[in-house]
C-alpha positions as CSV (number, residue, x, y, z in Angstrom):
1,M,0.0,0.3,0.4
2,A,1.3,3.4,-1.2
3,L,2.3,5.8,1.6
4,K,-0.3,8.6,2.3
5,E,1.3,12.2,1.6
6,T,1.7,14.6,4.1
7,L,0.5,18.1,4.2
8,L,1.0,20.8,6.3
9,V,-1.9,23.3,7.0
10,V,-0.8,26.7,8.4
11,D,-3.5,29.2,9.6
12,D,-4.0,31.6,12.0
13,D,-7.8,31.1,11.9
14,E,-8.7,27.8,13.5
15,M,-12.0,27.5,12.0
16,N,-10.2,27.7,8.3
17,R,-7.4,25.3,9.7
18,N,-10.1,22.8,11.0
19,M,-12.0,22.6,8.1
20,L,-9.3,22.3,5.5
21,S,-7.4,19.8,7.2
22,R,-10.9,17.6,7.7
23,R,-11.7,17.7,4.3
24,L,-7.8,16.9,2.6
25,E,-8.0,14.2,5.0
26,R,-11.4,13.2,3.7
27,S,-9.5,13.2,0.6
28,G,-6.9,10.4,1.4
29,F,-4.1,13.0,3.0
30,D,-2.2,12.7,6.0
31,V,-2.6,16.7,7.6
32,G,-0.6,18.3,10.1
33,V,-1.9,21.6,11.3
34,A,-0.1,24.5,12.4
35,R,-1.6,28.0,13.8
36,D,1.5,30.4,13.1
37,G,4.4,30.5,11.3
38,D,6.1,29.6,14.6
39,E,4.8,26.3,15.1
40,A,5.2,25.1,11.5
41,L,8.8,26.1,11.1
42,R,9.4,23.7,14.5
43,M,7.2,20.9,12.8
44,V,8.8,21.3,9.6
45,S,12.1,20.7,11.9
46,E,10.7,17.7,13.3
47,R,9.6,15.9,10.3
48,S,8.6,15.8,6.8
49,F,6.0,16.7,4.6
50,D,5.1,16.7,1.3
51,L,3.6,19.8,0.8
52,I,2.7,23.1,3.1
53,L,-0.6,25.2,2.4
54,L,0.8,28.5,3.9
55,D,-1.6,31.5,5.0
56,Q,0.0,34.5,4.3
57,T,-1.8,36.9,6.4
58,M,-0.6,35.8,10.2
59,P,0.4,37.7,13.2
60,R,3.9,37.8,14.5
61,R,5.4,36.6,11.1
62,S,3.5,36.9,7.5
63,G,3.1,33.9,5.2
64,S,6.0,35.2,3.0
65,E,8.5,35.7,6.0
66,V,7.9,32.0,6.9
67,L,8.5,31.0,3.6
68,T,11.6,33.0,3.4
69,E,12.9,30.8,6.5
70,L,11.9,27.9,4.7
71,R,13.3,28.1,1.3
72,K,16.3,28.7,3.0
73,L,16.2,24.9,4.0
74,H,13.6,23.3,1.5
75,S,14.1,24.4,-2.5
76,A,11.0,24.7,-4.1
77,S,11.2,20.9,-5.9
78,D,11.6,19.4,-2.3
79,L,8.9,21.5,-0.4
80,P,6.2,22.9,-2.7
81,V,4.5,25.6,-0.7
82,I,1.0,26.9,-2.1
83,M,0.1,30.2,-0.6
84,V,-3.5,30.6,1.0
85,T,-4.4,34.3,1.0
86,A,-7.7,36.2,1.4
87,V,-6.1,38.9,-0.3
88,A,-6.5,38.8,-3.8
89,E,-4.0,42.0,-4.5
90,S,-1.3,41.1,-6.9
91,A,1.4,42.8,-5.2
92,R,0.5,40.3,-2.3
93,V,0.7,37.7,-4.7
94,A,3.8,38.3,-6.6
95,E,5.5,38.8,-3.4
96,A,5.0,35.5,-2.5
97,L,5.8,34.0,-5.7
98,D,9.0,36.1,-5.4
99,C,9.9,34.4,-1.8
100,G,9.3,31.2,-3.4
101,A,6.1,30.0,-3.4
102,N,4.9,27.1,-5.9
103,D,1.9,28.5,-6.3
104,Y,-1.6,30.3,-4.5
105,V,-5.1,30.2,-3.6
106,T,-7.4,32.6,-2.6
107,K,-9.9,33.0,0.6
108,P,-12.7,31.6,0.3
109,I,-11.1,28.3,-0.5
110,D,-12.4,26.5,-3.8
111,F,-11.8,22.9,-2.6
112,T,-12.0,21.6,-6.1
113,V,-9.1,24.1,-7.5
114,T,-7.5,23.7,-4.5
115,L,-7.2,19.8,-4.7
116,A,-5.9,20.1,-8.2
117,R,-3.3,22.8,-7.5
118,I,-2.0,20.4,-4.6
119,R,-2.1,17.2,-7.1
120,A,-0.3,19.2,-9.7
121,Q,2.4,20.2,-7.1
122,L,2.5,16.6,-5.7
123,S,3.1,15.1,-9.3
């Protein structure tokens, strides 16, 4: 039996974290959750993930700041990161892509599109 891919969902909003992680688990993924960037960086240092869904707007550290730290240790092909943002501003999207994001999705999340983007990054 093939091992499940392991995803990390990083979002400061508990409702968003729980909803997305449950839907991903039902879609066959093993899912870890982090409530902020510091917790996400700690988790990534302790275990391996196949992909991270990273909220752009969080207290203390933005998703772009967390991504900059992640990219010091993991390349975009080694650890794909999809930014999740309610901010549809092109400047924030461009900032995330410049920091090394593989892709982005906007909130409210269209789960069908998000799942397709996750699968594209994992293949």
